[in-house]
LOTORNU-548568 format. One record per atom (N, C-alpha, C): x, y, z; residue in three letters; residue number from 1; atom name. Coordinates in Angstrom, 2 decimals, decimal comma. Layout:
BEGIN
X/Y/Z/ALA/NUM/CA $
...
END
This chain:
BEGIN
0,84/-1,18/0,00/MET/1/N $
0,00/0,00/0,00/MET/1/CA $
0,89/1,25/0,00/MET/1/C $
0,52/2,23/-0,78/THR/2/N $
1,32/3,44/-0,86/THR/2/CA $
1,08/4,33/0,35/THR/2/C $
2,06/5,15/0,65/ALA/3/N $
1,94/6,06/1,78/ALA/3/CA $
0,92/7,14/1,44/ALA/3/C $
0,19/7,54/2,44/ARG/4/N $
-0,83/8,57/2,24/ARG/4/CA $
-0,48/9,79/3,07/ARG/4/C $
-1,01/10,92/2,67/GLY/5/N $
-0,80/12,14/3,43/GLY/5/CA $
0,51/12,82/3,09/GLY/5/C $
0,83/13,82/3,87/ARG/6/N $
2,05/14,58/3,64/ARG/6/CA $
3,25/13,87/4,25/ARG/6/C $
4,39/14,04/3,62/PRO/7/N $
5,60/13,44/4,20/PRO/7/CA $
5,98/14,14/5,50/PRO/7/C $
6,71/13,47/6,34/ALA/8/N $
7,16/14,05/7,60/ALA/8/CA $
7,98/15,30/7,33/ALA/8/C $
7,73/16,34/8,09/GLY/9/N $
8,47/17,58/7,94/GLY/9/CA $
7,89/18,54/6,91/GLY/9/C $
6,77/18,17/6,29/PHE/10/N $
6,15/19,04/5,28/PHE/10/CA $
5,68/20,33/5,95/PHE/10/C $
6,00/21,44/5,33/VAL/11/N $
5,55/22,74/5,83/VAL/11/CA $
4,77/23,42/4,71/VAL/11/C $
3,55/23,80/5,00/MET/12/N $
2,72/24,46/4,00/MET/12/CA $
3,18/25,91/3,87/MET/12/C $
3,48/26,34/2,63/ASP/13/N $
3,92/27,71/2,46/ASP/13/CA $
2,73/28,66/2,36/ASP/13/C $
3,03/29,94/2,32/ASP/14/N $
1,97/30,95/2,35/ASP/14/CA $
1,05/30,88/1,14/ASP/14/C $
1,56/30,46/-0,02/SER/15/N $
0,71/30,39/-1,21/SER/15/CA $
-0,40/29,36/-1,02/SER/15/C $
-0,11/28,25/-0,33/HIS/16/N $
-1,14/27,27/-0,04/HIS/16/CA $
-2,20/27,83/0,91/HIS/16/C $
-1,74/28,54/1,91/ARG/17/N $
-2,68/29,13/2,87/ARG/17/CA $
-3,60/30,15/2,19/ARG/17/C $
-3,05/30,95/1,29/VAL/18/N $
-3,84/31,95/0,57/VAL/18/CA $
-4,88/31,27/-0,31/VAL/18/C $
-4,49/30,19/-0,98/LYS/19/N $
-5,45/29,46/-1,83/LYS/19/CA $
-6,60/28,91/-1,00/LYS/19/C $
-6,31/28,39/0,17/ILE/20/N $
-7,35/27,85/1,05/ILE/20/CA $
-8,28/28,98/1,50/ILE/20/C $
-7,72/30,12/1,90/GLN/21/N $
-8,55/31,24/2,33/GLN/21/CA $
-9,44/31,73/1,19/GLN/21/C $
-8,89/31,80/-0,02/ASN/22/N $
-9,67/32,25/-1,17/ASN/22/CA $
-10,80/31,28/-1,48/ASN/22/C $
-10,52/29,98/-1,37/SER/23/N $
-11,56/29,00/-1,65/SER/23/CA $
-12,66/29,08/-0,60/SER/23/C $
-12,31/29,43/0,64/ASN/24/N $
-13,33/29,58/1,68/ASN/24/CA $
-14,25/30,76/1,39/ASN/24/C $
-13,69/31,85/0,88/ILE/25/N $
-14,50/33,01/0,50/ILE/25/CA $
-15,46/32,63/-0,62/ILE/25/C $
-14,94/31,95/-1,64/LEU/26/N $
-15,77/31,55/-2,77/LEU/26/CA $
-16,86/30,58/-2,33/LEU/26/C $
-16,52/29,63/-1,46/THR/27/N $
-17,50/28,66/-0,97/THR/27/CA $
-18,63/29,37/-0,22/THR/27/C $
-18,28/30,33/0,62/ALA/28/N $
-19,30/31,06/1,38/ALA/28/CA $
-20,24/31,82/0,43/ALA/28/C $
-19,68/32,46/-0,60/LEU/29/N $
-20,52/33,20/-1,55/LEU/29/CA $
-21,43/32,25/-2,34/LEU/29/C $
-20,92/31,09/-2,72/ILE/30/N $
-21,75/30,12/-3,45/ILE/30/CA $
-22,88/29,63/-2,56/ILE/30/C $
-22,58/29,32/-1,30/LYS/31/N $
-23,63/28,88/-0,37/LYS/31/CA $
-24,69/29,96/-0,20/LYS/31/C $
-24,26/31,21/-0,15/HIS/32/N $
-25,22/32,32/-0,02/HIS/32/CA $
-26,14/32,39/-1,23/HIS/32/C $
-25,57/32,27/-2,42/VAL/33/N $
-26,37/32,32/-3,65/VAL/33/CA $
-27,36/31,16/-3,69/VAL/33/C $
-26,93/30,00/-3,21/GLU/34/N $
-27,81/28,83/-3,20/GLU/34/CA $
-28,82/28,86/-2,06/GLU/34/C $
-28,74/29,86/-1,18/GLY/35/N $
-29,69/29,97/-0,08/GLY/35/CA $
-29,34/29,11/1,12/GLY/35/C $
-28,12/28,59/1,17/ARG/36/N $
-27,73/27,73/2,29/ARG/36/CA $
-26,99/28,49/3,38/ARG/36/C $
-26,64/29,75/3,15/GLN/37/N $
-25,91/30,53/4,14/GLN/37/CA $
-26,36/31,98/4,06/GLN/37/C $
-26,73/32,54/5,20/GLU/38/N $
-27,13/33,94/5,24/GLU/38/CA $
-25,89/34,82/5,34/GLU/38/C $
-25,89/35,90/4,58/MET/39/N $
-24,80/36,87/4,64/MET/39/CA $
-25,41/38,26/4,52/MET/39/C $
-24,80/39,22/5,20/THR/40/N $
-25,25/40,60/5,06/THR/40/CA $
-24,74/41,16/3,73/THR/40/C $
-25,32/42,27/3,32/ALA/41/N $
-24,87/42,91/2,08/ALA/41/CA $
-23,40/43,31/2,19/ALA/41/C $
-23,01/43,73/3,37/SER/42/N $
-21,62/44,12/3,59/SER/42/CA $
-20,67/42,92/3,44/SER/42/C $
-21,07/41,76/3,95/GLN/43/N $
-20,24/40,56/3,82/GLN/43/CA $
-20,10/40,14/2,36/GLN/43/C $
-21,21/40,20/1,63/VAL/44/N $
-21,18/39,84/0,21/VAL/44/CA $
-20,27/40,79/-0,55/VAL/44/C $
-20,41/42,08/-0,28/SER/45/N $
-19,59/43,08/-0,97/SER/45/CA $
-18,11/42,88/-0,66/SER/45/C $
-17,79/42,61/0,60/ALA/46/N $
-16,40/42,38/0,98/ALA/46/CA $
-15,86/41,12/0,31/ALA/46/C $
-16,66/40,06/0,26/GLY/47/N $
-16,23/38,82/-0,37/GLY/47/CA $
-15,96/39,00/-1,85/GLY/47/C $
-16,85/39,72/-2,53/LEU/48/N $
-16,66/39,97/-3,96/LEU/48/CA $
-15,41/40,82/-4,20/LEU/48/C $
-15,19/41,80/-3,33/GLY/49/N $
-14,01/42,64/-3,46/GLY/49/CA $
-12,72/41,84/-3,31/GLY/49/C $
-12,71/40,92/-2,34/LEU/50/N $
-11,53/40,08/-2,14/LEU/50/CA $
-11,31/39,14/-3,32/LEU/50/C $
-12,38/38,58/-3,86/LEU/51/N $
-12,24/37,69/-5,00/LEU/51/CA $
-11,69/38,41/-6,22/LEU/51/C $
-12,12/39,66/-6,41/LYS/52/N $
-11,61/40,43/-7,56/LYS/52/CA $
-10,11/40,63/-7,47/LYS/52/C $
-9,58/40,64/-6,25/LYS/53/N $
-8,14/40,82/-6,08/LYS/53/CA $
-7,35/39,56/-6,37/LYS/53/C $
-7,98/38,38/-6,19/VAL/54/N $
-7,21/37,14/-6,30/VAL/54/CA $
-7,54/36,31/-7,53/VAL/54/C $
-8,71/36,46/-8,11/LEU/55/N $
-9,07/35,69/-9,30/LEU/55/CA $
-8,75/36,47/-10,56/LEU/55/C $
-8,29/35,81/-11,58/PRO/56/N $
-7,98/36,52/-12,82/PRO/56/CA $
-9,26/37,03/-13,50/PRO/56/C $
-9,14/38,15/-14,15/ASP/57/N $
-10,25/38,71/-14,92/ASP/57/CA $
-10,30/37,97/-16,25/ASP/57/C $
-11,39/37,28/-16,51/LEU/58/N $
-11,47/36,44/-17,71/LEU/58/CA $
-12,01/37,18/-18,93/LEU/58/C $
-12,10/38,49/-18,84/SER/59/N $
-12,61/39,25/-19,98/SER/59/CA $
-11,47/39,77/-20,84/SER/59/C $
-10,50/38,92/-21,12/ALA/60/N $
-9,36/39,31/-21,94/ALA/60/CA $
-9,79/39,48/-23,40/ALA/60/C $
-9,14/40,38/-24,08/VAL/61/N $
-9,44/40,64/-25,48/VAL/61/CA $
-8,19/40,33/-26,30/VAL/61/C $
-8,37/39,60/-27,40/THR/62/N $
-7,27/39,30/-28,30/THR/62/CA $
-7,45/40,09/-29,58/THR/62/C $
-6,45/40,84/-29,93/VAL/63/N $
-6,48/41,61/-31,17/VAL/63/CA $
-5,43/41,00/-32,07/VAL/63/C $
-5,85/40,59/-33,25/SER/64/N $
-4,89/39,97/-34,16/SER/64/CA $
-5,17/40,40/-35,59/SER/64/C $
-4,17/40,24/-36,43/GLY/65/N $
-4,31/40,55/-37,84/GLY/65/CA $
-4,07/39,28/-38,65/GLY/65/C $
-4,05/39,44/-39,97/ASP/66/N $
-3,75/38,29/-40,83/ASP/66/CA $
-2,64/38,71/-41,80/ASP/66/C $
-2,30/37,81/-42,73/ASN/67/N $
-1,20/38,10/-43,66/ASN/67/CA $
-1,48/39,31/-44,53/ASN/67/C $
-2,72/39,49/-44,95/GLU/68/N $
-3,07/40,61/-45,82/GLU/68/CA $
-3,22/41,92/-45,05/GLU/68/C $
-3,62/41,83/-43,79/ASN/69/N $
-3,84/43,02/-42,98/ASN/69/CA $
-3,13/42,88/-41,63/ASN/69/C $
-1,79/42,95/-41,64/PRO/70/N $
-1,08/42,79/-40,36/PRO/70/CA $
-1,32/43,99/-39,45/PRO/70/C $
-1,20/43,73/-38,17/LEU/71/N $
-1,34/44,83/-37,21/LEU/71/CA $
-0,06/45,64/-37,17/LEU/71/C $
-0,21/46,92/-36,98/LEU/72/N $
0,93/47,81/-36,87/LEU/72/CA $
0,73/48,65/-35,62/LEU/72/C $
1,65/48,53/-34,68/ALA/73/N $
1,58/49,31/-33,45/ALA/73/CA $
2,38/50,59/-33,64/ALA/73/C $
1,72/51,71/-33,43/ILE/74/N $
2,38/53,00/-33,56/ILE/74/CA $
2,36/53,66/-32,19/ILE/74/C $
3,54/54,00/-31,71/ILE/75/N $
3,65/54,69/-30,43/ILE/75/CA $
4,09/56,11/-30,74/ILE/75/C $
3,32/57,06/-30,31/GLU/76/N $
3,60/58,46/-30,61/GLU/76/CA $
3,84/59,21/-29,30/GLU/76/C $
4,95/59,92/-29,24/ARG/77/N $
5,26/60,73/-28,07/ARG/77/CA $
5,26/62,19/-28,50/ARG/77/C $
4,59/62,99/-27,74/ARG/78/N $
4,56/64,42/-28,02/ARG/78/CA $
5,11/65,17/-26,83/ARG/78/C $
5,99/66,12/-27,12/ILE/79/N $
6,52/66,97/-26,07/ILE/79/CA $
5,84/68,31/-26,20/ILE/79/C $
5,19/68,72/-25,13/VAL/80/N $
4,47/69,97/-25,13/VAL/80/CA $
4,92/70,81/-23,94/VAL/80/C $
4,72/72,11/-24,04/LYS/81/N $
5,02/72,98/-22,92/LYS/81/CA $
3,98/72,79/-21,84/LYS/81/C $
4,38/72,97/-20,62/ALA/82/N $
3,45/72,89/-19,51/ALA/82/CA $
2,41/73,98/-19,67/ALA/82/C $
1,17/73,65/-19,42/GLY/83/N $
0,09/74,63/-19,55/GLY/83/CA $
-0,55/74,65/-20,91/GLY/83/C $
-0,02/73,93/-21,87/ASP/84/N $
-0,62/73,89/-23,23/ASP/84/CA $
-1,61/72,76/-23,34/ASP/84/C $
END
């Protein structure tokens, strides 16, 4: 039979602890949406705010061209006098 669990001397680093805390926030919000856990509006707002800080924003946009119409990035710098 193979050994189970963590090896002796295993120390959980901070990234593991953060992942567990984040999953607890998400679990609480899901339970609230499903009606299994009561939360105040302030708790929901705080939970959503924390999730926005740790979960990636999945609304990424890809801009691409093709062989006939390649994309061209133009960076323009203008030097102006202060107050203009």
